[in-house]
N, C-alpha and C positions, 0 to 999 in steps of 0.2 A: 232746527233752531238756528237762528243767525243773530249775530251782533253786528250792528252797523254803527261805526263811530264817525264823527265829523267834528270840524271846528279847529283843526290845527292850522298852522301857518307861521308866518314870519312876523315878529314884533320886536320893537326896540326895548331895551332894558327899562324896567319901570312900568311897562305897559301891561295890558291884560288880555287874556284869551279865555274863551269858554269852550270846553269840550263837551260834546253830547254823545250818548250811546243809546241805541234803541235795540231791545231784544224782541225778536219776532219768531213766530212758529207756534207749535202746539204746546204752549207753556201752561202748566198748572199753577205754579207759583214760583216766585224768586226769593231765595233765601238771603242773598246778598249780591251786591254789585260793587265793582271797584275799578280803580285805575292803577296801572303799573307803568313804569317807564324804563327805557333802556337807552343809555347814552353810548356813544361810540367807544368801544373797547371796554365797556363795563357790563356787569351782569344786570339782568332785569331786576328792578326793585319795586317794592310796594310804595304807592303814593298815598292812596286813601281807599277806605272801604266803608260801605254803608250797609247795614243790615236792617231788619225790621225795627230794631229798637236801639241801635247804637251806630256811632261813627268812629273811625280810627284813622289817624294820619301819621305819616312818617314825620319824625322830628324835624326834618329839613323843610317841611312845608307847613307846619303848624302856624296858624295865624296868617298864612299867605294864601292858601288854597281852601276852598270850601266845596264839599261834595254834597249833593242833594239827589233826591230820588222822587220820581213820579210813579207810584205804584200802579195807577190806572193805565198809564201808557207804557209801562215796563221800560222806563228810561232812567238813565243816571247822567248827571251833569257835574262837571268839575269846573268851577270858577277859579281861574288862576290870576292873581293880582301881583303887582310889584315883581314882575318876572325878572329873573337874573339870567346871566349867560349860562350858569350851571344848571338851569332848568331845561336847557336844550336836550332833547331826546325824542325818541319815538315813544308815543304814549299808547298803551294798549288797554282796552276795556275788557273787563272780566265779569262773568256772572256765574254764580252757583245757583242752579235752579232745578226745578222738578218739571218734567214734561211727559207727554205720552206720545207714543208712536202708533199711528193708525195706518201706516203706509202699506201694511201687509194685506189689508182687507179682512183680516181676522180680528179677534178681540184685541183692542189696543193694549199695548204694553206700557206700563208706567215706569218711569225712571226717576230716581230721587238723588239729589245732591250731586248733580253733574256739573262739571266746569266747562264753560265755553269762553272762547277768546274772540275778540274782534280783530280785524286787520289794524295794524298800527297807524297812527296818524302823527305826522312829523310836527314837532314844535321847535322852532328855532328862535332863539333870543339873541339879538345882536347887541353888542356892547358899545 
């Protein structure tokens, strides 16, 4: 299983960016996907999560960011508007999912509730 994130970059304050993350591999189903971020000198923090029936946002991004999901494509998108300098961070995609491993050539093993992380994508907001 792999998570591939894209969409980071440099933007001026007040601008917008869209981050996307695609999960691939022998996935059975995805319980939830989300975005976290880590600013220099700070701990990684939750930005937004989306499950099959709910979404949750950090207070700092409510009304500013929107998370969405395409279940058919196993992708999650984070639309970031009205960006501020304090949104500058490395953004990480996360997925909690169920998958099977058929690499042994024997009966596939199934794994449930496993967490995967994508490589971070840098978002820099210039003031």
